[in-house]
C-alpha positions as MATLAB code, in Angstrom:
seq = 'MKLPIKGGRIGMVAAAANERKASFALCCLATFGTVTFGLLNPQIIRYTIDSIIGKIPLDAPAFVSRLINFMGGIDLLRERLWICAIFIVAAALLAEICNLIRNYTALELGETVAWRLLNTLYSHIQKLPWNWHVKCQTGDIIQRCTTDVDNIRFFIQNNLSELIRTICVFTVAVVMMFSMDVFMSFISLSIIPVIFTFSFFYFRKVSKNFARADVTEGNMQSAAQENYTGVRVVRAFGREAYEVGKFKERTQAHANIWIDIGKMLGKFWGTGDLLSGLQLTVVIGAGVYRSVQGELSPGTFIAFYAYCNWMIWPIRELGRILSDTSKTLVAANRIREVLAEEPEIDPPDALYPEIKGEISFNSVNFSYGDNHVLRDISFTLKPGETMAILGATGSGKSSLVHLLSRLYDLEEGNGSITIDGIDIKRIARPHLRRHIGLCLQEPFLFSKTIRENIAACLPGNFNENNHDDAELHSAADTAAVHDTIENFSDGYNTIIGERGVTLSGGQKQRVAIARMLAGKPPVMIFDDSLSAVDTETDAKIRSALKHRVKDAAVIIISHRISTLMQADKILVLKNATIEDIGSHNELIGREGTYRRIFEMQAAGCACEEE';
ca = [
       1.637    6.487   14.297;
      -0.973    8.834   13.240;
      -0.697   10.358    9.862;
      -2.199   13.589    9.526;
      -4.561   13.503    5.959;
      -5.783   16.700    5.653;
      -3.439   19.909    4.752;
      -0.298   19.388    2.556;
       0.466   16.435    0.370;
       3.418   15.076    2.222;
       1.951   16.370    5.628;
       2.123   12.227    6.265;
       5.864   12.652    5.430;
       6.749   15.065    7.897;
       4.415   13.555   10.472;
       6.295   10.463   10.160;
       9.733   12.278    9.995;
       8.941   13.976   13.129;
       9.715   10.889   15.162;
      13.268   11.347   13.693;
      13.933   14.391   14.801;
      17.234   13.665   16.356;
      18.127   11.766   13.114;
      16.527   14.846   10.418;
      18.834   17.459   12.466;
      21.573   15.320   12.579;
      21.353   14.969    8.605;
      20.620   18.518    7.876;
      23.770   19.361   10.119;
      25.929   16.926    8.456;
      24.445   18.775    5.081;
      25.671   21.955    6.407;
      28.919   20.628    6.944;
      29.440   19.017    3.428;
      28.888   22.141    1.976;
      30.692   24.401    4.362;
      34.261   22.296    4.820;
      33.441   21.790    0.368;
      33.270   25.554   -0.098;
      36.219   26.889    2.146;
      38.582   25.345   -0.256;
      38.584   28.136   -3.115;
      38.783   29.898   -0.456;
      42.443   28.369    0.762;
      43.415   28.273   -2.848;
      42.574   32.135   -3.769;
      44.328   33.238   -0.487;
      47.420   31.029   -1.436;
      47.576   32.470   -4.856;
      47.212   35.830   -4.128;
      49.383   36.389   -0.386;
      51.107   33.735   -0.299;
      52.596   32.842   -3.564;
      52.032   36.527   -4.792;
      52.529   39.566   -3.269;
      48.572   40.576   -3.102;
      48.332   41.815    0.818;
      46.467   39.406    2.601;
      42.317   41.015    2.762;
      40.552   37.965    4.914;
      38.155   38.348    8.050;
      40.091   38.471   11.484;
      40.094   35.016   12.537;
      42.006   33.732    9.058;
      44.476   36.402    9.948;
      44.845   35.398   13.568;
      45.537   31.711   12.705;
      47.964   32.934    9.928;
      50.343   34.661   12.099;
      49.671   32.299   14.913;
      51.179   29.852   12.429;
      54.839   32.016   11.923;
      53.072   34.195    9.542;
      52.633   34.702    5.476;
      56.386   34.527    5.560;
      56.683   31.198    6.891;
      53.741   29.815    4.667;
      55.348   30.545    1.654;
      58.896   28.762    2.582;
      56.929   25.417    3.715;
      53.539   25.727    1.024;
      52.972   22.070    2.168;
      50.965   23.478    4.822;
      48.268   25.132    2.535;
      48.370   21.261    1.075;
      47.591   20.075    4.460;
      44.265   22.526    4.985;
      43.256   21.508    1.424;
      43.228   18.119    2.120;
      41.903   18.285    5.817;
      38.683   20.287    4.560;
      38.811   17.991    1.564;
      38.699   15.263    4.336;
      35.815   16.773    6.958;
      34.077   17.599    4.277;
      33.683   13.594    2.974;
      33.353   12.518    6.884;
      30.326   15.231    6.784;
      28.866   13.708    3.847;
      29.004   10.183    5.393;
      27.092   11.343    7.942;
      24.272   12.580    5.780;
      24.052    9.559    3.521;
      23.857    7.711    6.413;
      21.103    9.638    8.761;
      19.439   10.155    5.257;
      19.446    6.458    4.524;
      17.844    5.657    8.376;
      15.495    8.620    7.943;
      13.912    6.745    4.590;
      13.811    3.125    5.778;
      12.241    4.374    9.260;
       9.875    6.733    7.474;
       9.041    3.955    5.107;
       8.667    1.373    7.589;
       5.933    3.176    9.785;
       4.135    4.468    6.627;
       3.994    0.787    5.259;
       2.852   -0.625    8.449;
       0.355    2.231    8.924;
      -1.054    1.665    5.539;
      -1.401   -1.872    6.020;
      -3.207   -1.395    9.138;
      -5.235    0.925    7.957;
      -6.494   -0.911    4.770;
      -7.398   -4.242    7.148;
      -9.768   -1.827    8.766;
     -11.774   -0.408    5.519;
     -15.385   -1.628    5.572;
     -16.250   -4.177    2.956;
     -17.641   -2.350    0.258;
     -14.321   -0.142   -0.014;
     -12.385   -3.596   -1.092;
     -15.274   -4.025   -3.491;
     -14.631   -0.970   -5.247;
     -10.685   -1.126   -5.463;
      -8.334   -3.113   -7.426;
      -6.480   -5.677   -6.169;
      -3.444   -4.284   -8.300;
      -3.666   -1.067   -7.606;
      -4.032   -1.961   -3.577;
      -0.257   -3.363   -3.721;
       1.077   -0.789   -6.397;
       0.674    1.845   -3.461;
       1.397   -0.245   -1.265;
       4.556   -1.093   -2.539;
       5.638    1.452   -5.384;
       4.036    5.041   -4.304;
       6.250    3.947   -0.347;
       9.511    3.329   -2.325;
       9.014    6.807   -4.242;
       8.622    8.063   -0.808;
      11.243    6.683    1.082;
      13.419    7.125   -2.475;
      12.939   10.565   -1.923;
      13.983   10.824    1.880;
      16.770    9.252    1.368;
      18.386   10.575   -1.527;
      16.189   14.310   -2.865;
      15.778   15.253    0.669;
      18.987   15.810    2.345;
      20.431   16.829   -1.432;
      17.411   19.365   -1.789;
      19.005   20.703    1.784;
      22.193   20.787    0.292;
      21.307   22.779   -2.929;
      19.965   25.469   -0.594;
      22.934   25.581    1.281;
      25.699   25.153   -1.521;
      23.421   27.809   -3.308;
      23.540   29.867    0.016;
      26.700   29.705    1.242;
      28.200   30.278   -2.197;
      26.150   33.247   -3.172;
      27.454   34.602    0.289;
      31.424   33.675   -0.374;
      31.076   35.498   -3.992;
      29.801   38.463   -2.871;
      32.080   39.283   -0.348;
      34.898   38.919   -2.725;
      33.575   40.568   -5.939;
      30.080   41.923   -6.574;
      30.143   42.686  -10.149;
      30.991   39.333  -10.710;
      28.880   37.422   -8.513;
      25.674   39.207  -10.853;
      27.649   37.867  -13.897;
      27.729   34.058  -12.058;
      24.138   34.192  -10.973;
      22.245   36.025  -14.178;
      21.548   32.575  -15.364;
      19.993   31.221  -12.249;
      16.433   32.817  -12.634;
      16.302   31.407  -16.186;
      17.423   27.726  -14.865;
      14.812   28.427  -11.765;
      12.182   29.178  -14.118;
      12.020   26.611  -16.713;
      12.572   23.921  -13.833;
       9.493   25.162  -12.868;
       7.367   24.580  -15.789;
       8.999   21.542  -16.115;
       7.847   20.438  -12.790;
       4.357   21.126  -13.466;
       4.043   19.621  -16.830;
       6.124   16.008  -15.599;
       3.805   15.656  -12.620;
       0.560   14.854  -14.721;
       2.887   12.291  -16.447;
       3.925   10.525  -13.410;
       0.479   10.395  -12.138;
      -0.690    8.421  -15.263;
       2.502    6.617  -15.106;
       1.334    5.390  -11.262;
      -2.592    4.593  -12.748;
      -1.355    2.746  -15.984;
       1.318    0.133  -13.312;
      -1.836   -0.272  -11.367;
      -3.733   -0.972  -14.153;
      -0.889   -4.096  -15.681;
      -0.625   -5.321  -11.891;
      -4.381   -5.664  -11.466;
      -3.878   -7.400  -15.014;
      -1.014   -9.936  -13.811;
      -3.116  -10.874  -10.998;
      -6.482  -11.174  -12.326;
      -4.730  -13.687  -14.879;
      -2.517  -15.286  -12.090;
      -5.729  -16.146   -9.988;
      -7.752  -16.989  -12.645;
      -5.116  -19.402  -14.220;
      -7.899  -22.243  -14.796;
     -10.424  -20.358  -16.383;
      -7.666  -19.164  -18.668;
      -6.779  -22.516  -19.548;
     -10.070  -24.332  -19.428;
     -11.511  -21.425  -22.025;
      -8.085  -21.437  -24.084;
      -7.986  -17.839  -23.359;
      -4.428  -17.617  -23.281;
      -3.327  -15.420  -26.348;
      -6.159  -12.849  -24.973;
      -4.928  -12.536  -22.167;
      -1.464  -12.172  -23.220;
      -2.822   -9.406  -25.676;
      -4.796   -7.567  -22.943;
      -1.897   -7.552  -20.938;
       0.490   -6.308  -23.893;
      -1.770   -2.979  -24.284;
      -1.617   -2.411  -20.479;
       2.152   -2.349  -20.291;
       2.193   -1.037  -24.148;
       0.308    2.215  -22.253;
       2.473    2.232  -19.311;
       6.019    1.854  -21.724;
       4.666    4.871  -23.979;
       4.035    7.107  -21.097;
       7.263    6.335  -19.660;
       8.982    7.281  -23.238;
       7.118   10.977  -22.863;
       9.072   11.048  -19.328;
      12.087   10.161  -21.135;
      12.119   12.562  -23.989;
      11.363   14.969  -21.243;
      14.147   14.212  -19.462;
      16.293   14.232  -22.442;
      15.058   17.799  -23.512;
      15.656   19.295  -19.644;
      19.038   17.824  -19.330;
      19.763   18.942  -22.135;
      18.938   22.507  -21.995;
      20.251   22.314  -18.904;
      23.605   21.566  -19.936;
      23.463   23.897  -22.208;
      22.792   26.779  -19.564;
      25.148   25.750  -17.272;
      27.753   25.513  -20.089;
      26.574   29.136  -21.351;
      27.075   29.846  -17.425;
      30.460   28.735  -17.396;
      31.577   30.641  -20.233;
      30.027   33.356  -19.206;
      32.153   33.721  -16.596;
      35.186   32.670  -17.632;
      35.189   35.703  -20.114;
      33.698   37.756  -17.305;
      37.019   36.868  -15.177;
      39.430   36.137  -17.894;
      38.842   39.593  -19.505;
      38.864   41.360  -16.006;
      42.102   39.709  -14.879;
      43.881   41.234  -17.579;
      42.111   44.684  -17.204;
      44.215   44.082  -13.090;
      40.580   44.126  -11.897;
      40.362   40.608  -10.655;
      43.450   38.822   -8.718;
      43.747   35.498   -9.995;
      43.196   33.646   -6.682;
      39.246   35.757   -7.018;
      39.063   34.533  -10.275;
      39.879   30.708   -9.519;
      37.597   30.822   -6.876;
      34.609   31.883   -8.688;
      35.875   29.612  -11.210;
      35.475   26.990   -8.612;
      31.758   28.247   -7.179;
      29.919   28.059  -10.201;
      31.295   24.840  -10.651;
      30.157   23.874   -7.467;
      26.581   25.860   -8.022;
      26.462   23.737  -12.059;
      25.356   20.519  -10.282;
      23.075   21.104   -7.933;
      21.456   23.618  -10.035;
      21.587   20.587  -12.841;
      20.313   18.406   -9.946;
      17.463   20.625   -9.202;
      15.507   19.376  -12.113;
      16.159   15.694  -11.396;
      14.718   16.765   -7.627;
      12.043   18.595   -8.409;
      10.995   15.256  -11.139;
      11.510   13.448   -7.910;
       9.592   15.219   -5.680;
       6.622   14.998   -8.397;
       6.660   11.326   -8.143;
       6.745   11.912   -4.251;
       3.457   14.059   -4.151;
       2.038   11.952   -6.356;
       2.747    9.174   -4.231;
       1.759   10.799   -1.094;
      -1.338   11.974   -2.476;
      -2.362    8.676   -3.578;
      -1.853    6.969   -0.240;
      -3.510   10.133    1.380;
      -6.534    9.051   -0.708;
      -6.207    5.339    1.022;
      -5.922    6.966    4.462;
      -8.346    9.707    4.349;
     -11.396    6.514    3.952;
     -13.112    6.010    6.827;
     -11.982    3.052    8.644;
     -14.817    0.699   10.621;
     -14.253    1.885   14.063;
     -16.232    0.566   17.208;
     -17.781    3.142   19.668;
     -15.792    3.495   22.825;
     -19.268    1.627   24.581;
     -19.119   -1.409   22.339;
     -20.161   -4.627   23.961;
     -18.628   -7.803   24.170;
     -21.494  -10.342   25.257;
     -21.646  -13.569   25.553;
     -23.168  -15.080   21.682;
     -25.534  -17.634   21.894;
     -26.741  -17.520   18.757;
     -30.555  -16.409   18.353;
     -31.178  -14.065   15.561;
     -33.624  -11.814   14.675;
     -34.316   -9.454   11.426;
     -36.395   -7.022   12.381;
     -37.922   -5.624    8.834;
     -34.855   -5.052    7.856;
     -34.531   -3.005    4.027;
     -30.806   -2.667    2.291;
     -29.893   -1.409   -0.715;
     -26.707   -0.500   -3.356;
     -27.398    3.021   -4.557;
     -30.585    2.417   -6.033;
     -30.781   -1.458   -6.071;
     -33.091   -2.590   -3.419;
     -32.047   -6.386   -2.920;
     -33.730   -6.708    0.456;
     -37.536   -5.258    1.331;
     -39.075   -5.625    4.559;
     -36.919   -8.999    5.974;
     -38.483  -10.253    9.102;
     -37.741  -13.667   10.788;
     -36.573  -15.477   14.026;
     -33.927  -18.022   14.657;
     -33.015  -19.652   17.688;
     -30.132  -21.421   18.818;
     -30.193  -25.362   17.875;
     -32.276  -24.066   14.600;
     -31.008  -24.420   10.906;
     -32.744  -22.239    8.576;
     -32.461  -22.458    4.749;
     -32.644  -19.782    2.563;
     -33.950  -20.382   -1.471;
     -34.091  -17.567   -3.714;
     -33.008  -17.106   -7.473;
     -29.272  -15.445   -8.379;
     -29.591  -12.034   -6.992;
     -32.395  -12.205   -4.725;
     -30.270  -10.994   -1.656;
     -29.201  -14.277   -0.138;
     -25.612  -13.617    0.383;
     -26.446   -9.670    0.859;
     -28.779  -10.832    3.998;
     -25.973  -12.743    5.502;
     -23.406  -10.042    5.130;
     -25.685   -7.589    6.819;
     -25.538  -10.512   10.009;
     -21.735  -10.244   10.280;
     -21.360   -6.367    9.432;
     -20.178   -6.473    6.123;
     -22.103   -3.939    5.323;
     -24.361   -1.878    7.936;
     -27.917   -0.922    7.940;
     -28.596    2.776    7.851;
     -30.826    4.463    9.856;
     -34.550    3.702    9.221;
     -33.860    0.494    7.538;
     -34.696   -2.289   10.138;
     -32.587   -3.887   12.961;
     -30.838   -6.931   12.967;
     -29.899   -8.483   16.885;
     -28.281  -11.342   18.615;
     -29.798  -12.601   21.420;
     -31.386   -9.124   21.809;
     -28.979   -7.001   21.262;
     -28.544   -5.236   17.975;
     -25.313   -6.159   16.215;
     -24.506   -2.169   15.453;
     -23.510   -2.093   19.535;
     -21.038   -5.164   19.596;
     -17.626   -4.703   18.703;
     -17.113   -6.145   15.023;
     -14.317   -8.674   15.659;
     -16.205  -10.418   18.488;
     -19.354  -10.256   16.387;
     -17.382  -11.600   13.288;
     -15.247  -14.139   15.841;
     -18.440  -15.776   16.523;
     -20.157  -15.977   13.518;
     -18.872  -18.771   10.755;
     -19.167  -18.236    7.484;
     -18.567  -20.299    4.517;
     -18.392  -19.381    1.015;
     -19.400  -20.691   -2.317;
     -15.238  -19.788   -3.325;
     -13.586  -20.168   -0.408;
     -10.564  -18.440   -0.109;
      -7.491  -20.934    1.252;
      -3.657  -19.875    1.883;
      -0.926  -21.319    0.512;
       0.049  -22.970    3.624;
      -0.563  -26.672    4.855;
      -4.013  -28.194    5.067;
      -3.233  -28.502    8.606;
      -2.839  -24.465    8.907;
      -5.960  -23.621    6.544;
      -8.334  -25.518    9.021;
      -6.613  -24.308   11.991;
      -6.860  -20.691   10.593;
     -10.069  -19.575   12.652;
      -8.096  -20.491   15.911;
      -6.092  -18.631   18.122;
      -2.102  -18.552   16.741;
      -2.854  -18.930   13.003;
      -0.673  -21.220   11.514;
       1.287  -22.613   14.674;
       2.037  -26.165   13.924;
       2.092  -27.051   17.567;
      -0.481  -24.394   19.336;
      -3.648  -26.429   18.600;
      -5.112  -30.086   19.269;
      -4.312  -32.525   16.491;
      -7.454  -34.696   17.616;
     -10.295  -31.507   16.808;
      -8.844  -30.625   13.858;
      -8.890  -33.907   12.432;
     -12.545  -34.430   14.113;
     -13.926  -31.523   11.831;
     -12.292  -32.958    8.539;
     -14.387  -35.691    9.600;
     -17.645  -34.028    9.687;
     -16.787  -32.222    6.906;
     -16.304  -35.556    4.630;
     -12.649  -34.671    4.123;
     -10.695  -36.426    6.620;
      -9.914  -39.704    4.686;
      -9.124  -37.750    1.605;
      -5.971  -35.456    3.177;
      -5.116  -38.717    4.893;
      -5.120  -40.475    1.084;
      -2.328  -37.621    0.178;
       1.145  -38.357    0.638;
       1.811  -36.024    3.266;
      -1.801  -36.044    4.832;
      -2.727  -32.578    6.992;
       1.099  -31.162    5.733;
       0.044  -31.235    2.094;
       0.823  -27.604    0.781;
      -1.631  -26.656   -1.236;
      -1.149  -23.837   -3.836;
      -1.730  -20.533   -4.082;
      -6.053  -20.118   -3.352;
      -6.213  -23.839   -2.742;
      -5.722  -24.323   -6.666;
      -3.927  -28.152   -5.956;
      -7.525  -28.624   -4.681;
     -10.214  -29.598   -6.703;
     -13.914  -27.342   -5.828;
     -15.507  -29.702   -3.603;
     -12.254  -30.186   -1.339;
     -11.473  -26.713   -1.121;
     -15.677  -26.458    0.054;
     -14.962  -28.968    2.588;
     -11.536  -27.925    3.878;
     -12.967  -24.101    4.316;
     -16.146  -25.758    6.400;
     -13.603  -27.759    8.431;
     -11.622  -24.531    9.189;
     -14.869  -23.274   10.467;
     -16.485  -25.989   12.263;
     -12.787  -26.324   14.201;
     -13.667  -22.612   15.694;
     -16.960  -24.098   17.015;
     -18.847  -20.605   16.253;
     -22.126  -20.393   17.211;
     -23.911  -19.071   14.446;
     -22.749  -21.052   11.373;
     -23.443  -19.870    7.491;
     -23.050  -21.845    4.810;
     -23.618  -19.618    1.884;
     -23.851  -22.279   -1.547;
     -20.545  -23.908    0.159;
     -21.751  -27.155   -0.617;
     -22.432  -26.598   -4.461;
     -19.199  -28.506   -5.600;
     -19.926  -31.667   -3.604;
     -21.996  -34.509   -4.752;
     -25.454  -35.480   -3.366;
     -24.068  -38.246   -1.305;
     -21.577  -36.173    0.573;
     -23.515  -33.432    0.539;
     -25.849  -36.049    2.866;
     -23.203  -37.278    4.536;
     -22.033  -33.775    5.926;
     -25.312  -32.441    6.997;
     -25.708  -35.903    8.758;
     -22.648  -35.390   10.426;
     -23.215  -31.677   11.319;
     -26.535  -32.269   12.804;
     -24.574  -34.036   15.811;
     -21.738  -31.134   15.746;
     -23.418  -28.481   15.640;
     -27.042  -28.657   17.257;
     -26.532  -26.092   19.953;
     -25.753  -23.632   17.222;
     -27.873  -21.510   14.731;
     -27.330  -22.658   11.118;
     -28.215  -20.995    7.931;
     -27.452  -23.421    4.823;
     -28.454  -20.873    1.716;
     -28.517  -23.727   -1.852;
     -30.548  -24.078   -4.517;
     -30.533  -27.547   -3.881;
     -33.384  -28.537   -2.482;
     -32.350  -32.045   -1.161;
     -29.800  -29.839    0.723;
     -32.547  -27.682    2.076;
     -35.487  -30.050    2.736;
     -34.013  -31.231    6.482;
     -33.811  -27.529    7.081;
     -36.628  -26.567   10.674;
     -37.262  -23.484    8.444;
     -36.788  -22.782    4.904;
     -36.907  -19.144    3.343;
     -38.016  -18.397    0.368;
     -36.641  -14.692   -1.239;
     -38.359  -13.391   -4.200;
     -37.974  -10.281   -5.508;
     -36.016   -8.774   -2.960;
     -38.803   -9.831   -0.268;
     -40.132  -12.955    1.528;
     -42.055  -15.080   -0.454;
     -42.650  -17.696    2.235;
     -41.270  -19.256    4.786;
     -41.840  -22.462    6.310;
     -40.625  -26.071    6.911;
     -40.307  -28.153    3.694;
     -43.353  -30.323    4.274;
     -45.597  -26.626    4.853;
     -43.607  -25.270    1.556;
     -44.269  -28.265   -1.004;
     -47.958  -28.377    0.416;
     -48.309  -24.627   -0.891;
     -48.120  -23.161   -4.590;
     -45.363  -21.101   -4.887;
     -41.273  -20.536   -5.900;
     -40.563  -23.823   -3.405;
     -42.790  -26.399   -4.618;
     -41.918  -25.286   -8.056;
     -38.152  -25.780   -7.943;
     -39.024  -28.975   -6.112;
     -40.884  -30.605   -8.330;
     -38.161  -29.663  -11.227;
     -35.709  -31.154   -9.256;
     -37.754  -34.640   -8.407;
     -38.217  -34.741  -11.691;
     -34.702  -34.599  -12.815;
     -33.824  -37.197  -10.066;
     -36.336  -39.369  -11.647;
     -34.985  -39.003  -15.166;
     -31.431  -39.956  -14.112;
     -32.693  -43.248  -12.378;
     -34.465  -44.250  -15.990;
];
């Protein structure tokens, strides 16, 4: 389903509702039936009082006169008043049946639209570029996918049909009232413009507060999400009191806005009650006076009073409907902002080549705004070769590998990156990324079993019976984590906590390495992913990797010389440029950053041995 992101703010709601035309039409028809049968009763009571119980000549539409004559005439109905009661009960029963259908179809329509909208939103977010995710807060994204979608669902289920009902009540009641008495109709409707004007200004004012409430709710959820995922840091530095205070500030800001909204609602409902009471008072006063003067029949007066009562609740509900409509418009606009973001879309002629892993960077330049992180980067890495990257923090090491997997794209005129001689911009992103294994310093692990986490890179993720355990165990053994897993009480079926919180830093890194190795990608990137393991385990993993990934192109990013020194070539980054490139023996024979760091680390090791 394609939702429009241009035009009206609730265009996406209308587009989703368009798929349920039959349900929407039935909802409208049932709403009209509810109103029509409900407003029919005052007319039945009017004719019963004036022309059946009383002696006023029947002044009714032709079809009503024919129906009365068909049943035996007014004299028969006067003798059998229970027939009139049956008509009153039948009209009320039909109104309730129509109301039941209205509520059911509105519920179905709301759930269907919310379901499709949520799936569309979630799918769209999955396709948005990496830099969008970097800018957005997780709590705000979750709030748009939950609270905002719920606001739209609630509007469709409750307020859309109620808005239609209000329009029908007003239209049908006005037609019937003017058909009975023009003067009393003007008296009954005299305060309606005041209520509409008041509701309009209230609607404009309250919508701003609802927008602020959505923002503060997103901030509140972001604070909670950060605290829960960073619980180790909070506990380690004794920051519990600070985090509680920060969360209280955000919840207080959220509560203050809702208190303001509550005050506004109280003023609106109070004023609405006053205006509604004033309307009934005017109608009763005018009706009693004209009845005493003989200008208005008792039945007509009762019918006018009934219609005024019928109109009072929809008019009072108008404020709530407009209030909820403002929330819905705010929610729809926030969702529209997400859907307006351009997703990553591959051209129709995108390539799906067999990737072997020959990588070439050709005069690559890259920057974040005005911050240049890579300047004139050129190198070639062939399958079976290992290249190490060394550089200070912020020198562009991670940016380089992010460009390779197209988490960021090079702008025109800033060089090119090729794999097997093909510009990576011509390769479909999912295909490219499936063939590039990336293991980060802070790996993300799912709150599932260790086995499921290692199998996550394979087809049929998290399927307990879809993969060969021997392959998974082999990958874990290469990552030097197999024995550790076997020592757990449930082995590979051990469930790890959220983001792998129950594992140590080194264990998480090794499980992430095993996950990448299980996929057997032709290009493997280790972005400082051995930083949390000891030097002995580091050496063991690198030794095992030589035998397992001998045909893959491997990129290792690290600050530890012992991790880099066995690489075929070492690239040294400094001030966004390549300071030097060569083997370990070549680099330590020349003055530069690599030699200086090697001597510092060698001196540190010597001190430790002493």
